[in-house]
N, C-alpha and C positions, 0 to 999 in steps of 0.2 A: 402581446408585443407586436409592434408594426415596424416595417422596414423604412429607413430613411437613407439619404445619400448626401454627402457633403458636396456643396457647390461653392466655388470661390468667386462667383460673379461673372461679369461679361468678359473678363480677360481669361477665364478658365478655359483651357483647351478642351475640357470635358463639358460639352454643352448640355443645356437642359433637355434638348431634343434627344440626345443620346441617352441621358439618364432615364428619360421616360420609357425607353425601350427595354429597360431591365425589368423582367417580370417581378411583380410584387411591390415595385417602388412607386409610391404616389406622393411621398413627402420629402421635402428638402430641408437640409441643415444649411442655413445661410448666414451671411455677415455683411457688414458695411465697412470695408477696409479703408475707405477714403476718409472716414471721420477720425480726427485726431484723438489720441488717448485722453480720456477725461471729459471730452465735449459731449453734449447731449445728442442722443439719437432722436431726431425729431419725428413727430407723427408723420410728416410728409415723406421723409426719407425712408422710414420703415414701410410706409404704405406703398411707395414706389417699388421697393424690393419685393414686397408681397405680390403686387400686381404683375410684375415681370414673371414671377414664378407661376402665378395662376394663369397667365396668358399662354404658358407652355403646357397647361393641363395638369399642373402639380400643386401641392399645398406647401406653404411655408409653416412648418410646425416646430422648428427649433432654431434659436439664435445661438451661434457659437463663434465668437463670444463677444460680449462687451468688455473690453479690457479695463482693468482696474488701475487707476493712476498710482504711480510709485509713491506719491506723497501719502496715500492712504496706507499702503503697506509699511511705510516708514513711520507713520504716526505723526507727521509734521503738522504744524499749526493750522495750515489751510486745508486739512483733510475734509472738514465738514462741507466746504464748497464743492469738492469733487464728489463726495458722497451724495450731496443734494442733486448733483447732475446725474449720478448713477440712478438714484431713485426716480428721477423724471424719465429717464430712458426706459426703466422698467414699466412705469405707468404708460408710456407710449407703446410699448410692446403689448401690454394688456388691452389697450384701446383697439388693437388690431387682432385680438384673440389669438396671439401666439403663445402657446402654453408653457414652453420650456426654455430656460436660459442656462446654457453651459458656460462656466467661467472657471478661472483658476486664480490662485494666490501665490504664484511662483515669483520671487523677486527677480526683476530685470529681464530674465530670459524665459521663454516658453520651453517647449520640449527641445532636448539637446541630443544631437547625434554627431559622431566624429567622421562618418563617411556616409554621404548621401547616395552613393552608387557602388556599393560593395558588390563585386562580381561573384556570381555563383557558377558552378561547373556547367550548368545547363544553358548559360548565356544570359539569364535574368540578372537584374541588379536589385539590391535591397538596401534598406537603411541599417546602419551598424553603429553600435556604441562600444568604444574601447576606452576604459578609464586611463590606460597608459598613453593614449593618443590625445587626451583632452587638453593637455598643456600646449599642444602644437596649434591650437586654434588661436589666431592672432587677434587680440582685442585692442591693440594699441591705436588702431585707426578708427575706432568706433565699432558699431555693431557689424559683424561679418554678415555675409549673405547667407542667411539660414532661414528656412521657411518658418513663419509664425513669429519671428523675432521683431520687436519694435525697433525702428531705426533710431539710434542715438549717435550723435557726433562723438569724436574722441574725448572731448572735454566733458560732455554730458555723461558718457559711460564711465569715465574715470571718477567723476563726482559721486555717481550712484554706487559704484563698487566700494568706494571709500566710506560712504555713509553706512552701508550694510556691514562693514567690518566691525562697527561699533554695536551691532545688534545681535542678540542671542535668540534662540528659538522661542523662549517664553515671551520675549517682547513682541516678536512677530505674531505669536498666538494672541497676545492681548490686542494687537491692532486688527487681527482678523475678527475676533469676537466683538470688538467695537463696531466694525463694519456690519457684521451680521445682525446685531441688535438694532441697527438703524434701518437696514435694507429689507430684512425678511418680512417685517409687518407690512411694508409697502408692496412687496411681491405677493403676499397672501391676499391683500386687498385687491390687487390687480389681476388675480387669477393666473399668476405666473409661478411655476415651480422652478426654483434654482437648483442647479446640479453642479457642485464643485468637481472639478477635474483633478485627479491625483497628480502630484508632481512627477515629472517624467525626465530622467529616471528618478526613482524615489529615494534619492540621497543628495547630499550637498554637492554642488558643482561650482567651480571657480571660487570656493570659499564662502558661497552664499548659503544662508539658512534655508532649509526646506522642511515643511512640517506636515504636509498631507501625503504621507509616505507609507502608511500601513493601516490595518484595521483599527488600531487603538486611536490613531489620529482622526480617522473618519468618524469613529464613535464620539470622540470629544467634540467634533464639529457639530454633529446632529444633536448632541445633548445641549449645546450652547443655547439654541432657540428651539423650543418644542413646537414645530410646525411642519406640516406636510410640504410647505414651500422651501424648507431647509433640508435639502437632500443631496445626493451624490450622483456623479457620473461613474458608473462601474466600468472603468477602462481596464480591461484585462491585460493589455500590453504594457500599460504604464505601471500598474501595481505588480504585474507579473515579472517585471524586469528585476525585481528583488526576489531571490530564492527564498527569503524569509516569509514572503506573503503567500497565503493559501487562497487562491481565487474562488475555489468551491466554498470555502468557509465564508469568504466575504459576501458572495452571492446569497448564502444562507442567512447570515447575520442581518444584513441590511434589507434583504427581501422580506424577512419575517417582520421587520419593523416598518415596512412599506416606505423606506426612505431612498430607494433607487428611483431616480427621476429620469435617467438617461443611461443608455448602455453603449459602450464602444467595444466591439469584439475583434480581437486579432490574437495571433500567437507569437511566441517568443522562443528562440532557440539559444541557449546559453553555451558559451565556450568556457567561460570562467564566471565567477560570481558577479563581476562587473564588466563583462564583455559579452555582448549578445548581438544577434541579428533578428530582424523581424521576418519570421518565416511565413510560408503560406498558411492560410487559416486552419485547415484540418488538423485535428489533434495529433495525427501520426507524424507531422512534420515539425512539431515543437514540443515544448515542455508543459503546455497547459492542456488540460482535459476539457475541451470545448463542450463535449456532450454533458459532462457532469455539471459544468457551470450553467449551461442552459437548462438542464434538468431542475436545478434549484430555482431558477427564475420561473419556470413553469409551475413548480410546486407551490410557489408563493404568489401565483396568479399575477405575474408582472404583465401589465397591459400598455406600458409606455413605449417611447421610441427607441430604436436600436439602429446603429449604423455599422457597416463593416469599416474597420479602421484601416490604417496604413496597409498598402499592398506593395507587391513587387512591381518593377517595370519590366514588362514582358512583350514579346512579339514586336520588338522594334519601336514600341511606343515612347514618345518623348513628352515630358510635361513636368508638373510640380512633383518633386520627389515624394514618394509615398502616396500620391494622390492621382495616379493614372486611372484610366477607366477599366481596363481589361481585368486586372487581377482583383480589384475591389468587387467587380461584378461577379467574377468566379467565386470569390469568397462569400459573397452574399447568397449566391445560389446554394452553396454548401450549408450555410447557416440556416437558411429557410427550410432546407430539406431536413436538417436536424430538428428544427422546431416543429415541423409537421409530424415527424415520426414520434417525437416525445409526447406531443399532445394527443395523438391518436392512441398511443400505448396507454397514456393516463386514462383515457376514456374507457378503456377495456378493463381497468382494474376494479 
């Protein structure tokens, strides 16, 4: 397993120069946020991003993510056009030897939190989700200001929410399977491993269907197309938001099948079954056993990329909620220490 770090481009307060100073980090998880959803990521645009990263002495090893057009998720008549564009973007990734593509199939919204700066007693702030507060997020004016959410006007958002009201989970599954059967062969031929990200949180929000929510859903996905390019992002915080999900089991099941293509590691502390905060990374501060999860990854010889996921905002830092420098760097040092200890202990057995 090798360490990566998420970078949001030239507007990111966390510069590539700072990231390079984190011990053990040589690889970047990048994206092209300026490209409209559905449009092709050109060879030139990807190449420019890669060159920027390499000029800072780092490697671009993961794209997270090329967003999937809603017409694909809804199964509309023009979905083949958008899938063709997606396939071309994957081929262009492959042309630059970028090996991993993290993506998701969440309708309309990416990850959802109800508080982006929940205060802790020690003065840090964290991301929080509280199901009871979800209805207070105002959608009447279009997409609210939430990290990772595609910007829709009030009319566009209303139309999308209405369209999804007519869709059940099985129809969404059918549209995902149609997408995978078109895209995975292209990814395999291009040398790209796709890694679906679980829904976050892993249950319905705003009445929208969500299907990548548990081990059973992930197994259905990898069974749809039997290819090493059809894999998962093991995101401990996303799956771990549901108390029904056993992350040690997930690491074991998909590690054994060699279908984990990317790993996001972070911890979760629950107050109720649908209210949680994103706690510091070490096991003692949350409900997930990070040691046991990483032990399973080691036992199954996972050699792919890992990144520390959302962190607290600490030491007065300001920036993108969940994506400050300091706490993610602290978390990564903890994770790297665990990984070293696990692998050295394994070598003694």
